[in-house]
C-alpha positions in Angstrom: 7.0 22.9 0.3 7.3 26.5 1.4 10.7 28.2 1.2 10.4 29.7 4.6 10.7 26.5 6.5 12.1 27.2 9.9 15.7 26.0 10.4 17.7 25.4 13.6 21.3 26.3 14.0 23.9 23.5 13.5 24.9 21.8 16.8 27.7 23.4 18.7 30.8 21.3 18.0 32.3 22.3 21.3 29.6 20.5 23.3 30.6 17.2 24.9 29.9 14.0 23.0 27.2 13.0 25.4 25.1 15.9 24.2 25.6 15.1 20.6 24.7 11.4 21.1 21.5 12.1 22.9 18.5 10.5 21.3 16.6 13.8 21.7 19.0 15.3 19.2 17.3 15.0 15.8 20.2 13.6 13.8 21.4 10.0 14.2 24.4 9.5 16.5 27.1 9.2 13.8 30.8 9.0 14.6 32.7 12.2 14.1 34.7 12.8 10.9 37.1 15.5 9.6 34.0 17.6 8.9 32.7 17.1 12.4 29.0 16.7 12.9 27.8 18.4 9.7 25.8 15.4 8.5 23.8 15.4 11.7 23.1 19.1 11.3 22.0 18.5 7.7 19.7 15.7 8.9 18.3 18.2 11.4 17.6 20.8 8.7 16.2 18.5 6.0 14.1 16.1 8.1 13.4 17.3 11.6 12.2 20.9 11.5 8.7 21.0 12.9 6.1 23.1 11.2 2.3 22.9 11.7 -0.1 23.2 8.8 -3.4 25.0 9.1 -6.7 24.1 7.4 -5.8 26.5 4.5 -2.1 25.4 4.2 -0.7 28.3 6.3 2.2 27.8 8.8 0.9 27.8 12.3 3.4 28.3 15.1 6.4 26.0 15.5 4.7 22.7 15.8 3.8 22.4 19.4 6.7 24.1 21.2 9.4 22.0 22.8 7.2 19.0 23.3 6.2 18.9 19.6 9.8 19.5 18.5 11.0 16.7 20.8 8.5 14.2 19.5 9.1 15.3 15.9 12.8 14.5 16.5 11.9 11.1 18.0 9.8 10.5 14.9 12.8 11.2 12.8 14.8 8.8 15.0 12.2 6.1 14.2 12.6 6.9 10.5 16.3 6.5 10.8 15.8 3.0 12.4 13.6 2.0 9.5 16.2 3.2 7.1 18.8 1.0 8.9 16.4 -2.0 8.6 16.0 -1.4 4.9 19.8 -1.1 4.5 20.3 -4.5 6.1 18.4 -5.9 3.2 21.3 -5.0 0.9 22.9 -8.3 1.9 22.9 -10.7 -1.1 20.5 -13.6 -0.9 20.9 -17.1 -2.3 20.8 -17.8 -5.9 17.5 -18.8 -7.6 18.3 -22.4 -7.4 18.9 -22.2 -3.7 16.2 -19.8 -2.7 12.8 -21.0 -1.5 10.0 -19.0 -3.2 6.9 -18.6 -1.1 4.7 -16.2 -3.2 6.3 -15.7 -6.6 6.6 -18.9 -8.6 7.2 -17.5 -12.1 4.1 -19.1 -13.7 3.3 -17.8 -17.2 -0.4 -17.9 -16.6 -2.9 -16.1 -14.5 -2.2 -13.3 -11.9 1.3 -14.6 -11.5 2.0 -13.9 -15.2 1.4 -10.1 -14.8 3.2 -9.7 -11.4 6.2 -7.5 -11.5 7.5 -4.4 -9.7 5.7 -2.0 -12.1 2.4 -3.7 -11.6 3.0 -3.6 -7.9 3.5 0.2 -8.0 0.5 0.8 -10.2 -1.9 -1.5 -8.4 -1.0 -0.4 -5.0 -0.2 3.3 -5.8 -3.5 3.9 -7.6 -5.6 1.6 -5.3 -7.9 4.3 -4.0 -9.0 5.3 -7.5 -11.5 2.4 -7.4 -13.7 4.5 -5.1 -16.7 6.4 -6.4 -15.8 9.6 -4.6 -12.3 9.9 -6.2 -11.5 10.9 -9.8 -9.9 8.1 -11.8 -8.6 10.5 -14.5 -4.8 10.9 -14.3 -4.7 14.5 -15.5 -7.0 15.6 -12.6 -4.8 14.1 -9.9 -2.8 16.4 -7.6 0.0 14.0 -6.9 2.6 16.7 -6.2 0.3 18.6 -3.8 -0.7 15.3 -2.1 2.9 14.3 -1.6 3.8 17.8 -0.1 0.9 17.6 2.4 1.8 14.0 3.3 5.3 15.1 4.0 4.2 18.0 6.2 2.2 15.7 8.3 4.8 12.9 8.5 7.7 15.3 9.1 6.1 16.3 12.4 3.2 14.0 13.3 2.4 15.2 16.8 0.4 18.3 16.0 -1.7 16.4 13.5 -2.5 13.7 16.1 -3.2 16.4 18.7 -5.8 18.0 16.5 -7.3 14.7 15.4 -7.4 13.3 19.0 -5.1 10.7 20.5 -7.9 8.4 21.6 -9.6 8.6 18.2 -6.2 8.0 16.5 -5.4 4.9 18.4 -8.9 3.4 18.4 -9.6 4.0 14.7 -6.1 3.8 13.0 -3.9 1.7 15.2 -5.8 -0.8 17.4 -9.1 -2.6 16.5 -11.0 -0.8 19.3 -13.5 1.2 17.4 -16.7 -0.8 16.8 -18.8 1.8 15.0 -18.8 1.8 11.2 -17.1 5.2 11.3 -14.0 3.8 13.1 -12.9 1.0 10.8 -9.8 2.7 9.4 -7.6 0.1 11.0 -9.1 -2.7 8.8 -7.1 -1.8 5.6 -4.1 -0.9 7.8 -3.9 -4.5 8.9 -5.1 -6.3 5.8 -3.5 -4.2 3.0 -0.6 -2.3 4.6 0.7 -4.8 7.2 -0.1 -8.3 5.8 -0.5 -7.3 2.1 2.4 -4.9 2.2 4.7 -7.5 3.9 3.7 -10.2 1.5 4.2 -7.9 -1.5 7.7 -7.0 -0.2 8.6 -10.7 -0.1 7.0 -11.5 -3.4 8.7 -8.6 -5.2 12.1 -9.7 -3.7 11.4 -13.2 -5.0 10.6 -11.7 -8.4 14.0 -9.9 -8.5 15.8 -13.0 -7.3 14.0 -15.2 -9.9 15.2 -12.9 -12.6 18.8 -13.0 -11.2 19.1 -9.4 -9.8 21.9 -9.0 -7.3 20.2 -7.3 -4.4 16.5 -8.4 -4.6 15.5 -7.3 -1.1 16.9 -3.8 -1.5 15.2 -3.4 -4.9 12.0 -4.7 -3.4 12.4 -2.2 -0.6 12.7 0.7 -3.1 9.7 -0.6 -5.0 7.6 -0.6 -1.8 8.7 2.9 -0.8 7.6 4.2 -4.2 4.3 2.4 -4.0 3.6 3.6 -0.5 4.4 7.2 -1.2 2.4 7.2 -4.4 -0.5 5.6 -2.5 -0.5 8.2 0.2 -0.1 11.1 -2.2 -3.1 10.0 -4.3 -5.2 9.3 -1.2 -4.4 12.8 0.1 -4.8 14.4 -3.4 -5.8 18.1 -3.2 -6.5 18.2 0.6 -4.4 20.6 2.7 -4.3 20.3 6.4 -3.9 17.7 9.2 -4.0 14.1 7.9 -3.2 11.2 10.2 -3.8 8.4 7.8 -0.2 8.5 6.3 1.2 8.8 9.8 -0.2 5.4 10.8 0.7 3.9 7.4 4.2 5.2 6.9 5.4 5.2 10.5 3.9 1.9 11.6 2.1 -0.5 9.3 4.2 -0.2 6.1 7.6 -0.6 7.7 6.3 -3.2 10.2 5.0 -5.3 7.4 8.5 -5.4 5.9 10.1 -6.2 9.2 7.6 -8.9 10.2 7.7 -10.7 6.8 11.5 -10.6 6.9 11.3 -13.1 9.7 11.7 -16.6 8.0 8.7 -18.3 9.7 6.2 -15.5 8.9 6.1 -15.8 5.0 6.2 -19.6 5.4 3.1 -19.5 7.6 1.2 -17.2 5.3 2.2 -19.2 2.2 1.8 -22.7 3.5 -0.9 -22.4 6.1 -3.1 -19.5 4.9 -2.2 -20.0 1.2 -1.8 -16.2 0.7 -1.7 -15.0 -2.9 -1.9 -11.7 -4.8 -5.0 -11.6 -7.0 -4.8 -8.1 -8.2 -6.5 -7.6 -11.6 -4.8 -6.1 -14.6 -5.0 -2.3 -14.5 -6.5 -0.7 -17.6 -6.4 2.9 -19.0 -8.5 4.6 -21.6 -6.8 6.4 -24.5 -9.3 9.3 -24.6 -9.4 10.7 -21.1 -6.6 8.7 -19.4 -8.9 7.2 -16.9 -7.9 4.2 -14.7 -10.2 1.2 -14.5 -10.1 -2.4 -13.1 -7.3 -1.4 -10.7 -6.4 -2.2 -7.1 -4.6 -4.7 -4.9 -6.5 -7.8 -3.8 -5.1 -10.6 -1.6 -6.6 -14.1 -1.2 -6.4 -16.3 1.8 -7.3 -20.0 2.0 -7.4 -22.2 5.1 -7.6 -26.0 4.9 -10.7 -27.4 6.6 -9.8 -30.4 8.8 -11.1 -33.8 7.6 -12.4 -32.2 4.3 -9.5 -32.6 1.9 -11.1 -30.7 -1.0 -12.6 -27.8 0.9 -11.0 -24.6 2.2 -12.2 -21.5 3.9 -11.7 -18.4 1.8 -11.2 -14.6 2.4 -10.5 -11.9 -0.1 -9.0 -8.6 1.1 -8.9 -5.3 -0.9 -11.5 -2.6 -1.2 -13.7 -5.7 -0.8 -13.9 -8.0 2.2 -15.4 -11.3 1.0 -15.8 -14.6 2.8 -16.5 -17.9 1.1 -15.3 -21.4 0.4 -13.0 -23.0 -2.1 -13.4 -26.4 -3.7 -10.4 -28.3 -5.1 -11.5 -29.4 -8.6 -8.2 -31.0 -9.4 -4.9 -31.3 -7.6 -4.0 -27.9 -9.0 -7.3 -26.1 -9.7 -9.7 -24.4 -7.2 -13.1 -23.0 -7.7 -14.2 -20.3 -5.1 -17.5 -18.6 -4.3 -17.7 -15.7 -1.8 -19.9 -12.9 -0.5 -19.2 -9.8 1.5 -18.9 -6.0 1.5 -17.1 -3.5 -0.7 -16.2 0.1 -0.1 -17.7 2.2 -2.8 -17.3 5.7 -1.4 -15.0 7.6 1.0 -16.7 10.4 2.9 -14.4 13.2 4.1 -15.4 14.6 7.5 -13.6 17.9 8.1 -13.1 18.8 11.7 -13.2 22.4 12.9 -9.4 22.4 13.6 -8.6 21.5 10.0 -8.1 17.8 10.4 -10.0 15.3 8.3 -11.4 11.8 8.8 -12.1 9.4 6.0 -15.2 7.1 6.5 -15.8 4.2 4.1 -19.3 3.6 2.9 -20.0 0.0 1.9 -22.3 -2.1 -0.3 -22.9 -5.8 -0.8 -20.7 -7.7 -3.3 -20.0 -11.2 -4.3 -17.6 -13.1 -6.5 -16.6 -16.4 -8.1 -12.9 -17.2 -8.9 -11.0 -20.0 -10.6 -7.3 -20.4 -9.9 -4.5 -22.8 -10.7 -1.7 -23.3 -8.1 -2.8 -20.1 -6.4 -2.5 -18.0 -9.6 -5.9 -16.6 -10.5 -7.1 -17.5 -14.0 -10.5 -15.8 -14.1 -12.9 -14.0 -11.9 -16.4 -12.5 -11.8 -17.2 -9.9 -9.2 -20.8 -8.7 -8.8 -21.4 -5.2 -7.5 -18.8 -2.8 -6.2 -17.6 0.8 -6.7 -18.2 3.0 -9.8 -21.6 1.6 -10.4 -20.3 -1.8 -11.5 -22.9 -4.5 -11.9 -20.3 -7.0 -12.9 -16.5 -7.2 -13.5 -15.2 -10.2 -15.5 -11.5 -10.9 -16.0 -9.6 -13.6 -17.8 -6.0 -13.2 -17.1 -3.1 -13.5 -19.6 -1.9 -17.0 -20.2 -5.3 -18.6 -20.3 -6.7 -17.9 -23.7 -4.5 -18.8 -26.8 -4.8 -17.1 -30.1 -2.2 -17.1 -32.9 0.7 -17.6 -30.6 -0.6 -14.8 -28.3 -2.3 -15.1 -24.9 -3.8 -11.7 -23.9 -6.0 -11.0 -20.9 -9.6 -9.9 -21.5 -11.8 -7.7 -19.3 -15.5 -6.8 -19.4 -16.9 -4.1 -17.1 -20.7 -3.7 -16.9 -22.3 -0.8 -15.0 -25.9 -0.7 -13.7 -26.8 2.0 -16.2 -25.9 -0.4 -19.1 -22.5 1.1 -20.0 -20.1 -1.6 -21.1 -16.3 -1.3 -21.2 -13.9 -3.8 -22.7 -10.2 -4.1 -22.1 -7.1 -6.1 -23.1 -3.9 -6.7 -21.1 -0.6 -8.6 -21.7 2.1 -10.2 -19.7 4.7 -7.8 -21.1 2.8 -4.5 -20.2 2.2 -3.2 -16.7 -1.0 -1.6 -17.8 -3.7 -2.6 -20.4 -6.0 -0.6 -22.7 -9.7 -0.1 -22.2 -12.5 1.4 -24.4 -16.1 2.1 -23.9 -18.2 -0.3 -26.0 -21.7 0.9 -25.2 
């Protein structure tokens, strides 16, 4: 962040209370203390100062004049409301014996066995590294720069949306109105950020409650904030300029997912009716070039078919979107076959005003899955990003060997390259090596 960020003068303490409590004032309407309204002034200085970012990172104007400043302050007001919602989660929840767990069951096998707050941060934070057009080598990522540019856009979102175009922003990022293949940015916003993010918030809170932490919802909220910021920073990476994607995610879909899934009937509906589960594979890293493989968040949905007790409709959400059917082999085990599309590349379209638009390019993909009580035991996915011909995963807790039960991964590319990996329940990330 530049050191010459414009600052406004502290509010005049002699003004009437009505002026200080106005929602147009950037800082939240706090009650006066011995030190007056200094916290509100500090909030103004740290959060609400508008500054526009040009295509080369330079400061342009004051962020849209009085209108831009006003809406930047309203945006900060919205942020404050979100903070209040998260603070409400500090209330203690029931003990493990009394709490009903919808998504985290504590199974020691399958995808449930590797689920914990660290895997949530890694799987969601590095999710975009599955894509061909992004480097997956950690030492080449510009996380600090990405976070700085994300902050510049989120701090004062109106200029970025102005340059991007309000109609385009709402039709491609917010509402499912864009029907062209270049306007599907709202799809991951709903499936991964709203539904997936809300489910992950509840599942992570259940993980903390299951392990007897005192404030599970607050800890889950912190986990989600870290994951979301890391995700947006890596997606932005080295780009400098207007970027509306984190505006839609951080202002709307991410907090809305937490709020909606905090309503008691919502997680119950997704757990009992849609049988929603986290099927994220174990993330692997190579010891030579510190490259990330086999990563990303994936969520499975199953819907019971009326009058067909053993059959369910299936959908997998992630960088893939696959539809299929599940067949109940036993009372606990399901076999699933599916087919669909997978994003394998993100094309960056740079507009003349410095804004950018990300357009996903897709290819065909398919997969078969075997799960027990909703916890994925093994999977085979054909096709996908990074030239994969096939990705085969056996999760920890399935194979037994000398008192150990590691997870095994094989990644085969179309050019014949083969990579093998091993994962464990006690480690948030596994090791991978190129075999051929």
